[in-house]
C-alpha positions in Angstrom: -191.4 -45.3 67.4 -187.7 -45.0 67.8 -185.8 -48.2 68.5 -184.3 -48.1 72.0 -181.6 -49.7 74.0 -180.6 -49.0 77.6 -177.2 -49.2 79.4 -177.4 -49.8 83.1 -174.5 -50.5 85.5 -173.8 -52.5 88.5 -172.5 -49.3 90.3 -171.6 -45.7 89.6 -168.6 -45.2 87.3 -168.9 -48.7 85.7 -168.4 -46.9 82.4 -172.1 -46.4 81.3 -171.5 -42.9 79.9 -168.7 -43.9 77.6 -170.4 -47.0 76.4 -173.5 -45.0 75.6 -171.3 -42.5 73.7 -169.6 -45.4 71.9 -172.9 -47.0 70.8 -174.1 -43.6 69.7 -171.0 -43.2 67.5 -171.3 -46.7 66.0 -175.0 -46.2 65.1 -174.2 -42.8 63.6 -171.4 -44.3 61.5 -173.8 -46.9 60.4 -176.1 -44.2 59.0 -178.8 -43.9 61.7 -180.2 -40.8 63.4 -179.3 -41.5 67.0 -179.6 -39.6 70.3 -178.7 -40.2 73.9 -181.1 -39.9 76.8 -180.8 -39.9 80.6 -184.0 -39.1 82.5 -182.2 -38.0 85.7 -178.6 -37.0 86.1 -176.8 -35.9 89.2 -173.9 -33.7 88.3 -172.1 -30.4 88.9 -170.8 -30.3 85.3 -173.6 -28.8 83.2 -174.0 -27.1 79.9 -176.2 -24.4 78.3 -177.9 -25.4 75.1 -178.7 -23.1 72.1 -182.2 -22.9 73.7 -180.7 -21.3 76.7 -181.5 -24.3 78.9 -179.3 -26.3 81.3 -178.5 -30.0 81.0 -175.8 -32.4 82.2 -172.5 -32.5 80.3 -172.5 -36.3 80.0 -175.4 -36.2 77.6 -173.7 -33.3 75.7 -170.7 -35.6 75.2 -172.9 -38.4 74.0 -174.8 -36.0 71.7 -171.4 -35.0 70.2 -170.6 -38.6 69.7 -173.9 -39.0 67.9 -173.2 -36.0 65.7 -176.3 -34.1 66.9 -177.0 -30.9 68.7 -177.3 -31.2 72.5 -181.0 -30.7 73.5 -182.4 -30.4 77.0 -184.9 -33.2 76.2 -181.9 -35.6 76.3 -181.7 -34.9 80.0 -185.0 -33.6 81.4 -184.0 -33.8 85.1 -180.6 -32.5 86.4 -179.8 -32.5 90.1 -176.9 -30.2 91.2 -175.8 -31.0 94.8 -175.6 -27.9 97.0 -174.6 -29.7 100.1 -174.4 -33.3 101.4 -178.2 -33.7 101.7 -179.7 -31.4 99.1 -179.6 -30.4 95.5 -180.8 -27.7 93.1 -183.5 -29.4 91.0 -183.5 -28.5 87.3 -186.4 -29.7 85.2 -186.5 -29.2 81.4 -183.5 -27.0 81.7 -184.9 -24.5 84.2 -184.5 -24.3 88.0 -187.4 -25.8 89.9 -185.9 -25.0 93.3 -183.7 -26.5 96.0 -184.8 -29.7 97.7 -183.3 -32.0 100.3 -183.0 -35.7 99.5 -186.1 -36.8 101.4 -188.4 -34.1 99.8 -187.1 -34.9 96.3 -187.6 -38.6 96.9 -191.2 -38.0 97.7 -191.6 -35.5 94.8 -189.8 -37.2 91.9 -192.6 -39.4 90.6 -194.5 -36.2 89.8 -191.8 -35.6 87.1 -192.7 -38.8 85.1 -194.9 -36.7 82.7 -191.9 -34.5 82.0 -189.7 -37.5 81.4 -192.2 -39.0 79.0 -192.7 -35.7 77.2 -189.0 -35.2 76.7 -188.5 -38.7 75.4 -191.4 -38.3 73.0 -189.8 -35.1 71.6 -186.6 -37.0 71.1 -188.4 -39.7 69.2 -189.4 -37.2 66.6 -185.8 -36.8 65.5 -184.1 -40.1 66.2 -184.2 -43.6 64.7 -182.3 -45.0 67.7 -182.3 -43.7 71.3 -179.5 -45.0 73.6 -180.6 -44.5 77.3 -178.2 -44.3 80.2 -179.2 -45.5 83.7 -177.8 -44.1 87.0 -175.9 -45.9 89.7 -177.4 -49.4 90.0 -180.8 -50.9 89.3 -180.4 -53.1 92.3 -180.7 -50.3 94.9 -183.6 -52.2 96.6 -184.5 -49.2 98.9 -185.1 -47.0 95.9 -186.7 -49.4 93.4 -190.4 -48.6 94.1 -190.0 -45.0 93.0 -187.3 -45.5 90.3 -187.4 -43.2 87.3 -183.9 -43.7 85.9 -183.1 -47.4 85.8 -185.6 -50.3 85.5 -188.5 -47.8 86.0 -187.3 -45.9 82.9 -186.8 -49.1 81.0 -190.4 -50.1 81.7 -191.6 -46.7 80.7 -190.3 -47.1 77.1 -190.1 -50.9 76.9 -186.3 -50.9 76.5 -183.9 -53.9 76.4 -181.0 -53.5 78.8 -177.3 -54.0 78.7 -175.9 -54.5 82.2 -172.3 -53.3 82.6 -169.8 -54.3 85.3 -166.5 -52.8 86.1 -163.7 -55.4 86.3 -161.1 -52.8 87.1 -162.5 -52.4 90.6 -162.6 -56.2 91.2 -165.5 -58.5 91.9 -167.1 -58.2 88.5 -168.8 -61.6 88.6 -170.3 -60.8 92.0 -171.4 -57.4 90.7 -173.2 -58.8 87.7 -174.7 -61.9 89.3 -175.6 -60.0 92.5 -177.4 -57.4 90.5 -179.3 -60.0 88.5 -180.3 -61.7 91.7 -181.8 -58.6 93.2 -183.9 -57.8 90.2 -187.6 -58.8 89.9 -188.3 -61.5 87.3 -189.8 -59.0 84.8 -186.7 -56.7 85.3 -184.3 -59.5 84.8 -186.1 -60.5 81.6 -185.2 -57.0 80.2 -181.5 -57.7 80.6 -180.5 -59.0 77.2 -176.7 -58.9 77.6 -173.9 -58.4 80.1 -170.8 -56.4 79.5 -167.5 -56.7 81.4 -165.9 -53.3 81.2 -162.4 -51.9 81.7 -160.6 -55.2 81.3 -156.8 -55.3 81.3 -154.8 -58.4 80.3 -155.3 -61.6 78.2 -158.9 -62.4 77.7 -158.1 -66.2 77.5 -157.6 -66.0 81.3 -161.1 -64.5 81.7 -162.9 -66.9 79.4 -163.7 -69.6 82.0 -165.2 -67.0 84.2 -167.3 -65.6 81.3 -168.7 -69.1 80.7 -169.7 -69.5 84.3 -171.2 -66.0 84.3 -173.4 -66.9 81.4 -174.3 -70.2 82.9 -175.2 -68.9 86.4 -176.8 -65.6 85.1 -178.6 -67.2 82.1 -177.8 -64.0 80.2 -175.2 -63.9 77.4 -172.0 -61.8 77.8 -172.0 -59.6 74.7 -168.7 -57.8 75.3 -165.5 -57.7 77.2 -164.3 -54.2 76.7 -160.7 -53.2 77.5 -159.7 -50.3 79.6 -159.5 -47.3 77.2 -157.1 -44.4 77.3 -159.5 -41.8 76.1 -159.6 -38.0 76.7 -163.3 -37.6 77.1 -165.6 -36.5 79.8 -166.5 -38.9 82.6 -168.9 -38.9 85.5 -167.8 -35.8 87.5 -168.5 -37.2 91.0 -166.1 -40.2 90.5 -163.7 -38.9 87.9 -160.2 -40.4 88.0 -158.8 -36.9 87.0 -158.8 -35.9 90.6 -156.2 -38.7 91.4 -153.4 -37.2 89.3 -150.5 -36.2 91.6 -147.3 -35.9 89.6 -146.5 -32.7 87.7 -145.5 -32.6 84.0 -143.3 -30.3 82.1 -146.0 -27.7 82.3 -148.0 -28.0 85.5 -151.5 -26.5 85.8 -153.0 -26.7 89.3 -156.7 -26.6 89.6 -158.2 -25.8 93.0 -160.6 -28.6 94.0 -162.9 -27.0 96.5 -165.8 -29.0 98.0 -168.4 -27.8 95.4 -166.3 -27.7 92.3 -168.3 -27.6 89.1 -167.7 -27.5 85.4 -164.0 -28.6 85.7 -164.4 -29.9 82.2 -163.2 -26.4 81.2 -159.7 -27.8 81.8 -160.0 -31.0 79.7 -158.6 -29.4 76.6 -155.2 -29.2 78.2 -155.0 -33.0 78.5 -154.3 -33.6 74.8 -150.6 -32.7 75.2 -148.4 -35.2 77.0 -146.1 -32.5 78.4 -149.0 -30.7 80.2 -150.4 -32.0 83.5 -153.7 -30.8 85.0 -153.6 -31.5 88.8 -156.5 -31.0 91.2 -155.3 -29.9 94.6 -157.1 -29.6 97.9 -154.3 -28.3 100.2 -151.3 -26.0 100.3 -149.1 -29.1 100.6 -150.4 -30.3 97.2 -150.0 -27.0 95.4 -146.2 -27.2 95.0 -144.9 -24.8 92.2 -147.3 -24.9 89.3 -147.0 -22.8 86.1 -150.6 -21.7 86.4 -153.4 -21.9 89.0 -157.0 -22.2 88.0 -160.0 -21.5 90.2 -162.8 -23.3 88.4 -166.6 -23.1 88.8 -168.4 -23.6 92.1 -171.9 -24.5 93.0 -171.5 -22.6 96.3 -169.1 -19.6 95.7 -169.4 -18.2 99.3 -168.9 -21.6 101.0 -166.0 -22.6 98.8 -164.4 -19.2 99.3 -164.6 -19.7 103.0 -163.0 -23.2 102.5 -160.3 -21.6 100.4 -159.5 -19.2 103.2 -159.6 -21.7 106.0 -157.4 -24.2 104.2 -154.6 -21.6 103.7 -154.9 -21.9 99.9 -156.1 -18.3 99.5 -152.9 -16.9 101.0 -150.8 -19.3 99.0 -152.6 -18.4 95.7 -152.3 -14.7 96.4 -148.6 -15.0 97.0 -148.0 -17.1 93.8 -150.1 -14.6 91.7 -147.2 -12.2 91.9 -145.1 -14.6 89.7 -147.5 -16.9 87.8 -150.9 -16.6 86.1 -154.0 -17.2 88.2 -157.2 -17.8 86.2 -160.7 -17.8 87.7 -163.8 -19.2 85.8 -167.4 -18.5 86.9 -167.5 -19.0 90.6 -163.7 -18.8 90.7 -163.9 -15.5 88.9 -166.3 -14.2 91.5 -163.9 -15.3 94.3 -161.1 -13.2 92.8 -163.0 -10.0 93.3 -163.2 -7.6 96.3 -166.5 -9.1 97.7 -169.4 -11.4 97.1 -172.7 -10.4 98.5 -175.9 -12.4 98.8 -178.8 -10.2 99.9 -181.5 -12.7 98.8 -180.0 -15.7 100.5 -179.3 -17.5 97.3 -176.3 -19.3 99.0 -175.5 -18.3 102.5 -176.6 -14.7 102.8 -174.6 -11.7 103.9 -171.4 -10.4 102.5 -167.9 -12.0 102.3 -164.6 -10.4 101.4 -163.2 -11.8 98.2 -159.6 -12.5 97.4 -159.1 -8.9 96.2 -157.1 -9.8 93.2 -159.5 -8.3 90.6 -161.2 -4.9 90.8 -164.8 -6.2 90.9 -167.6 -7.3 93.2 -170.4 -9.7 92.7 -174.0 -9.7 94.0 -175.6 -13.1 93.9 -179.1 -13.1 92.5 -181.9 -15.8 92.3 -182.2 -15.5 88.5 -179.7 -17.7 86.7 -177.8 -16.4 83.7 -177.9 -19.0 80.9 -176.6 -18.3 77.5 -174.2 -19.3 74.8 -171.6 -16.7 73.7 -168.8 -16.2 71.2 -166.5 -13.4 70.0 -162.9 -12.3 70.2 -160.7 -11.7 73.2 -159.9 -8.0 73.0 -157.3 -5.9 74.8 -155.9 -8.7 76.9 -153.1 -7.3 79.0 -150.5 -8.8 81.3 -148.9 -12.3 80.9 -151.5 -13.5 78.4 -151.5 -10.4 76.2 -150.9 -12.6 73.2 -154.4 -13.9 73.5 -155.7 -10.6 72.2 -157.7 -11.1 68.9 -158.2 -14.9 69.3 -161.7 -16.2 68.8 -163.6 -17.9 71.7 -166.9 -19.6 72.2 -168.6 -21.1 75.2 -171.5 -20.5 77.5 -172.4 -18.7 80.7 -174.2 -20.3 83.6 -174.2 -18.4 86.9 -176.3 -16.8 89.6 -174.9 -13.3 90.1 -174.0 -10.0 88.5 -170.5 -8.7 88.6 -169.6 -5.0 88.5 -166.5 -2.9 88.6 -165.5 -1.6 92.0 -164.1 1.6 90.3 -167.1 2.6 88.2 -169.9 0.4 89.6 -170.8 -0.6 86.1 -171.7 -4.2 85.1 -168.7 -5.9 83.5 -169.5 -7.2 80.0 -165.9 -8.2 79.1 -165.3 -11.8 78.1 -162.0 -11.7 80.0 -161.0 -9.5 82.9 -157.5 -8.9 84.1 -155.6 -6.9 86.7 -153.1 -6.1 83.9 -150.5 -8.6 85.3 -151.1 -12.2 86.1 -154.7 -12.5 87.3 -157.6 -13.2 84.9 -161.3 -14.0 85.3 -164.1 -14.9 83.0 -167.7 -16.2 83.2 -167.3 -18.2 80.0 -167.2 -22.0 80.4 -165.3 -23.5 77.5 -163.2 -20.4 77.0 -160.0 -22.5 76.4 -161.6 -24.9 73.9 -161.7 -23.0 70.6 -158.9 -22.7 68.1 -155.5 -21.4 69.4 -156.3 -20.3 72.9 -155.2 -23.4 74.9 -152.1 -23.8 72.7 -151.1 -20.2 73.1 -151.5 -20.4 76.9 -149.2 -23.4 77.0 -146.7 -21.7 74.7 -146.6 -18.7 77.1 -146.3 -20.9 80.2 -143.5 -22.8 78.6 -141.7 -19.6 77.7 -142.1 -18.3 81.3 -140.8 -21.6 82.7 -137.8 -21.7 80.3 -138.8 -25.1 78.9 -139.2 -26.4 75.3 -142.4 -28.1 74.2 -141.9 -30.5 71.3 -145.4 -30.2 69.9 -146.6 -26.7 70.8 -149.7 -26.8 68.6 -153.0 -27.7 70.2 -155.7 -29.1 68.0 -159.0 -27.4 68.1 -160.7 -29.2 70.9 -163.8 -30.1 68.9 -161.6 -31.7 66.2 -159.6 -33.5 68.9 -162.8 -35.0 70.5 -164.1 -36.2 67.1 -161.0 -38.4 66.8 -161.6 -39.7 70.3 -165.2 -40.6 69.5 -164.0 -42.5 66.5 -161.4 -44.3 68.6 -164.1 -45.2 71.1 -166.4 -46.6 68.3 -163.5 -48.7 66.9 -163.1 -50.3 70.3 -166.8 -50.9 70.8 -167.0 -52.6 67.3 -163.9 -54.8 68.1 -164.9 -55.9 71.6 -168.7 -56.0 71.6 -171.0 -58.3 69.7 -172.7 -55.6 67.7 -174.7 -58.2 65.8 -176.3 -59.2 69.1 -176.8 -55.5 70.0 -178.6 -54.9 66.7 -180.6 -58.0 67.4 -181.8 -56.4 70.6 -182.8 -53.2 68.7 -184.7 -55.2 66.1 -186.7 -56.9 68.9 -187.3 -53.7 70.9 -190.8 -52.2 71.0 -192.3 -54.5 68.4 -195.7 -53.3 67.3 
C-alpha cells in the first residue's frame, strides 16, 4: 500500500491546496513517487487530461508539483456550480448530470466505490499519496455523509494535518474549535496542527503556540509564512479578484457570475509591469490595454448579465481601439448568436455581441480534448503571433460555425482582422513566446517601455515556483515529524 497523509483545513481557503502541492514537491525532491488526491472538488476551473477526461485544476497544479502527469483518478468527483443551488456532477472525468444540492447530498454516498477505485488505481503508481480535504471537517450538519474530509481519512486510514489561516484572524479558535467538534476517533487522526499564512516575528506567536498544543493536545508541526507565489489557488475564494490598481500594462478580465478557467490569465502575472484585473462593472473597467472575456459555465446567462450591466456596450466601444480576446464561453459570446435548442443552459436563442462572424449552437455532448499546433494567419493587432507554437485543451458544450459559410470553425484562433480575437483553447497563452509577444505588442500600442520584455515559458516559470514552495515548507514545517506520520500510517 502507498503511504498516505491528509491535509484538512479549518475553513475554505486556509491554504490546503498549496500545502499539499508543497508536500508533493518535497517528497518528489526526496526521491519518492508521489501523487495528490482529492475525492471531491467543487470548482469552475477544470482541466482535460491526456485521457480526454475532466478534473479540477487544483489537483493538476499538485500533480505538476509532484512531477507526474495529471490523471483523473486524482480527482474522481468534480462539482461545477451552474447556479446558487446546483452543480454539474462529473464522475471519473465524465458528466453524470446536473443535480441540485439536496439531490446530490442524498446521492453522493453511492459514489464511494468510485472514490475507492480511483484511489486504488493511484496506489499502483505512487509511494506516497497526499490527500486534500475540502472546507472544514467540523461541518456538523454534513459529517454523517462525509466523503471528502474525515470520511475520506477513515476510508484509507490516513493521518491528518489540520491547517488554520492566521491571516484571517482567530487561528487559535479555528484550530481548537475544529478539534472540539470532532469525534474522538476523528480527533485521534489529527497528528499535527499547522498555522498558515503567518506574517511577523514568530517569537510573538510562540506563547500562543504553546497554549494551543496544551489545550488541543496535538503538536504544532509548522508555522508557515504568507508566501508570495504565482500558483493556482482555490477559484471560489481567490485573492486575484481583489486587485484594483492598474499597472504599466493593464489587462481587464470580465468577471461574470459564472466565470470559469480564469487560470488562462495567470501566465501574465509573472511580469511586475503587467496587471491582471477582474472587473464586474463599467465603473471598474477604466482604460485597459486589453480586455479578456474568459470561460463561463453559463454562456447565455453570463451574456445576459454582460448586457444588463452595460459592460457589453463598453467593450464593443473599446474594441475599436484595443484588443478584445474571448476564450471558450467568452469566445462564444463574441459571435452573432448563441442558440440552445436542447436546453443545455437556458434554451432559446440569444443575440451575441456581434464582434466575430460566427454563431454557436450549444449541445449536450461536451468537447474534451488536448490540442497543440501553430497559430497561423493571425491578422490585425496580434498579427505577430503568426507561426508561434501553442498547446492547451478544449472543454466546452457547443459547436461554433461561420455565419458566412455555415461551416464548423476549426481554427485555433479566430479574428475579425482588427482587434477582436476568440479561441476555444484554454492555456493558449502559456507556451513559449505567446504571452510575452502580446505584452510587447500592448506596450508598443500604449507607447510605454517594458524593462524585461521576455516572458519565461509558463511551465518553466511554475517549476521555479514549486521549488520555492518546497523550500518554504522545509524551512517552516517539521518534516521529520511529517515523515514520522507517514511511517506510522497504514501499518500492516
